[in-house]
SEDRENSE-585471 format. One record per residue (C-alpha): x, y, z. Coordinates in Angstrom, 2 decimals, padded with zeros to 5 digits. Example, Ala and Ser with C-alpha at 12.3 -4.5 7.8 and 13.67 -1.06 7.14 Angstrom:
REM residues 2
+---------+---------+---------+
:       u :       v :       w :
+---------+---------+---------+
:  012.30 : -004.50 :  007.80 :
:  013.67 : -001.06 :  007.14 :
+---------+---------+---------+
END
This chain:
REM residues 110
+---------+---------+---------+
:       u :       v :       w :
+---------+---------+---------+
: -005.66 : -093.35 : -057.91 :
: -003.76 : -092.07 : -054.86 :
: -003.13 : -088.70 : -056.54 :
: -006.88 : -088.24 : -057.07 :
: -007.62 : -088.97 : -053.40 :
: -004.97 : -086.54 : -052.20 :
: -006.36 : -083.78 : -054.44 :
: -009.92 : -084.48 : -053.30 :
: -008.90 : -084.28 : -049.63 :
: -006.95 : -081.08 : -050.28 :
: -009.98 : -079.53 : -051.99 :
: -012.25 : -080.47 : -049.09 :
: -009.76 : -079.02 : -046.61 :
: -009.55 : -075.78 : -048.60 :
: -013.34 : -075.45 : -048.64 :
: -013.54 : -075.97 : -044.88 :
: -010.91 : -073.29 : -044.27 :
: -012.70 : -070.84 : -046.56 :
: -015.93 : -071.42 : -044.62 :
: -014.16 : -070.84 : -041.31 :
: -012.80 : -067.54 : -042.62 :
: -016.24 : -066.26 : -043.72 :
: -017.63 : -063.14 : -042.09 :
: -020.38 : -064.32 : -039.75 :
: -021.88 : -060.82 : -039.39 :
: -024.11 : -059.64 : -042.23 :
: -023.48 : -056.04 : -043.30 :
: -021.07 : -055.42 : -040.41 :
: -020.03 : -051.99 : -041.69 :
: -023.63 : -050.94 : -042.44 :
: -022.76 : -050.35 : -046.10 :
: -025.90 : -052.05 : -047.46 :
: -028.55 : -049.42 : -046.83 :
: -031.57 : -049.15 : -049.14 :
: -033.04 : -045.95 : -047.72 :
: -032.36 : -042.32 : -048.58 :
: -029.92 : -040.10 : -046.73 :
: -031.12 : -036.61 : -045.85 :
: -029.24 : -033.38 : -046.58 :
: -027.33 : -033.81 : -043.30 :
: -026.01 : -037.22 : -044.43 :
: -028.23 : -039.20 : -042.05 :
: -031.36 : -041.32 : -042.14 :
: -033.68 : -042.11 : -039.24 :
: -034.47 : -045.81 : -038.73 :
: -037.38 : -046.98 : -036.59 :
: -038.14 : -050.48 : -035.35 :
: -040.26 : -051.14 : -038.46 :
: -037.42 : -050.26 : -040.85 :
: -035.91 : -052.92 : -043.10 :
: -033.57 : -050.52 : -044.91 :
: -030.41 : -051.72 : -043.13 :
: -029.73 : -055.20 : -044.49 :
: -029.11 : -057.87 : -041.82 :
: -030.05 : -055.73 : -038.83 :
: -033.17 : -055.31 : -036.69 :
: -033.76 : -051.95 : -034.99 :
: -034.73 : -052.43 : -031.34 :
: -036.47 : -049.93 : -029.05 :
: -036.53 : -046.29 : -030.16 :
: -035.18 : -044.89 : -033.38 :
: -031.52 : -044.83 : -034.41 :
: -029.79 : -043.18 : -037.34 :
: -027.44 : -044.39 : -040.04 :
: -025.03 : -041.74 : -041.30 :
: -022.76 : -041.63 : -044.30 :
: -019.50 : -039.85 : -044.95 :
: -019.50 : -036.94 : -045.65 :
: -022.15 : -035.55 : -043.31 :
: -022.92 : -032.18 : -041.73 :
: -021.60 : -033.39 : -038.35 :
: -018.04 : -033.95 : -039.66 :
: -018.05 : -037.53 : -038.35 :
: -016.45 : -040.44 : -040.17 :
: -016.96 : -044.18 : -040.27 :
: -014.34 : -046.53 : -038.79 :
: -014.80 : -048.89 : -041.76 :
: -016.45 : -048.03 : -045.08 :
: -018.55 : -044.87 : -045.40 :
: -021.64 : -045.63 : -043.28 :
: -021.91 : -045.80 : -039.50 :
: -024.57 : -045.86 : -036.78 :
: -025.68 : -043.14 : -034.38 :
: -027.41 : -045.07 : -031.62 :
: -028.83 : -041.91 : -030.03 :
: -030.65 : -041.17 : -033.29 :
: -032.38 : -037.88 : -033.94 :
: -034.66 : -037.90 : -030.89 :
: -032.12 : -038.97 : -028.23 :
: -035.00 : -040.71 : -026.46 :
: -036.65 : -044.12 : -026.36 :
: -033.93 : -045.94 : -024.46 :
: -033.03 : -048.76 : -024.41 :
: -032.50 : -048.99 : -028.15 :
: -029.98 : -050.45 : -030.54 :
: -029.42 : -053.02 : -033.27 :
: -029.60 : -056.79 : -033.18 :
: -028.58 : -059.61 : -035.48 :
: -028.75 : -063.36 : -035.00 :
: -025.44 : -065.06 : -035.72 :
: -025.04 : -068.70 : -036.64 :
: -022.08 : -070.92 : -037.28 :
: -020.19 : -069.91 : -034.14 :
: -017.92 : -072.51 : -032.57 :
: -017.56 : -072.89 : -028.80 :
: -014.06 : -071.91 : -027.69 :
: -013.26 : -070.18 : -031.01 :
: -011.94 : -066.61 : -030.83 :
: -013.54 : -064.12 : -033.23 :
: -012.34 : -060.69 : -034.29 :
+---------+---------+---------+
END
């Protein structure tokens, strides 16, 4: 009976640690994009766009780019990245937002 309890507690502890290690940001590297990239390797996203999973476009338009692209720019992680100036370089302020949940006060996140 004691062995069963120890294993059950260990399993619960393992599950809690796995949850704490979960990525709290959805699509943090912008890899889940359901739109179409143009010949330059970019795609314009407006505030009505839902093509970038997990993110809401705020203000003016922005652009998602993929590697390779005609600008010879590369992503820091994965192959997609954001150009917050977009194609028009106007409509400021603009950017991306995402609501995060599950954050713990005093916890450090990377």
